[in-house]
N, C-alpha and C positions, 0 to 999 in steps of 0.2 A: 127375560124373556122365554116362554113356555117351552116346556120340553112335550113332544107327541110320541106314541105309540104305534110302529105300524106292523103288520105281519102279511106274511103272504098270503093272497088267496088260492091258491093251490098247492098245500106243501109236497107236494109229490112232485113236482117240477123245481120249485124252490132252490135255494142255496141254503149252508148252513145259516149264514146272515139272518135271511129273512123267514126263513121254517120257523126260527123258535121267536122271533119279534128282534125290533132293535128300536131304540129312540133317537129321535131328531130336534136339536135345537132348532127352533122355526117362532119366527115372528105372527102374531094371531092373523095378520092381515095376509100373510102368505097362502096360497092355495095346497093344498093336500098332496102329498105325493103320490103318484100313479103308478110308479114300480119302485124294483129296487135297483139300488147303485150299482150292482156288483154284476147281478143275473139278469136284469132288464123285466123281470117275471110282476106282473101285476101284484101290487099292494093295497090292504087297504088301512085305513086309521082306526085305531082299536080304542074302545073305554078305559080306560087305566083305573085301577084303585089309586085313589089319593091317599095315601095314610101320612096323617101327620099328626102331631104330637102338641097341641095348641093348649098351653095351661095359663089361665087366666087367673089374674091373683086380685082379690077384692082391695078396695081403696083402703080398708082399714090393715089390711096385711101388710101394704105397701108404707103406708106410713107406718106400722111398726117397724117395718125394716130400714127405712130411712131414719127414726128415732134410733136404733139400736149401732148405726153406721157411724151415727154423729157422736154417740158415746162412747164410740169404740175410737173413732177419731180423735178424742178430747182425751183418753186414757182413762175413762168412769166405766172400767171394767167391771164395777158393782152393779152398777145401775144396767148397764147390757146385759148382763148377765140376768140379771131381776127381770126385767123385762123381757127376753128371749123366752125365760125357763115359764114364765104366765102365759106367753103366748104359742109358746111350743104344746104346752098342756091342753089350751083352746082349741087349736087345730092339729093337735095329734098330727106335726111332723118332729120325728126323729132327727131330721138333720140341722132343725134348730134346735134342738135340746141338747146335741153335741156340742154347738156353738156356745150356748149358755155354759155349759159346764168347762170349756178352754176360757172362757171370759171368766169365771168363778176362780178358776187357776189363776188368773192373770191379776186378779184382783189380790190375791196372797191367801184365799182361803186353803185351806187342810184337804189334801185330795180326801184322808179316810173320811172327814165332816160331808163329803159330799157325797158318799155311798147311798144315801139315799135318794138323791135327787140321780141316781145313776141309770135305776129302773125303766130302761126306754119302752116305748109302745109297744114291739112286736116280742116282748119277751112274755 
């Protein structure tokens, strides 16, 4: 169900609730509110800024993620680490780099030998 924002038409006569704006869950087919529930002053529907963080992943990234998960599930830590390491370099993903390092450790690699891999992209 969508969230709609409303605000008082006349802030001088409005209550604190509608003076600064409020949100209401309404079905799309419902008529807009005409007055505040509390003070009965006229309100208007306002256009709100829709902020979202939608991040789409490429098919290649999804495929690589699935392979890494399959390797991890099978206990093939070195395979998972190598794939995650290579892909993290390609897409510049520090979280994936850290995941690769963790998988290298699980595969039995010495932490000192991983020092060359520990240089993350933001350093």
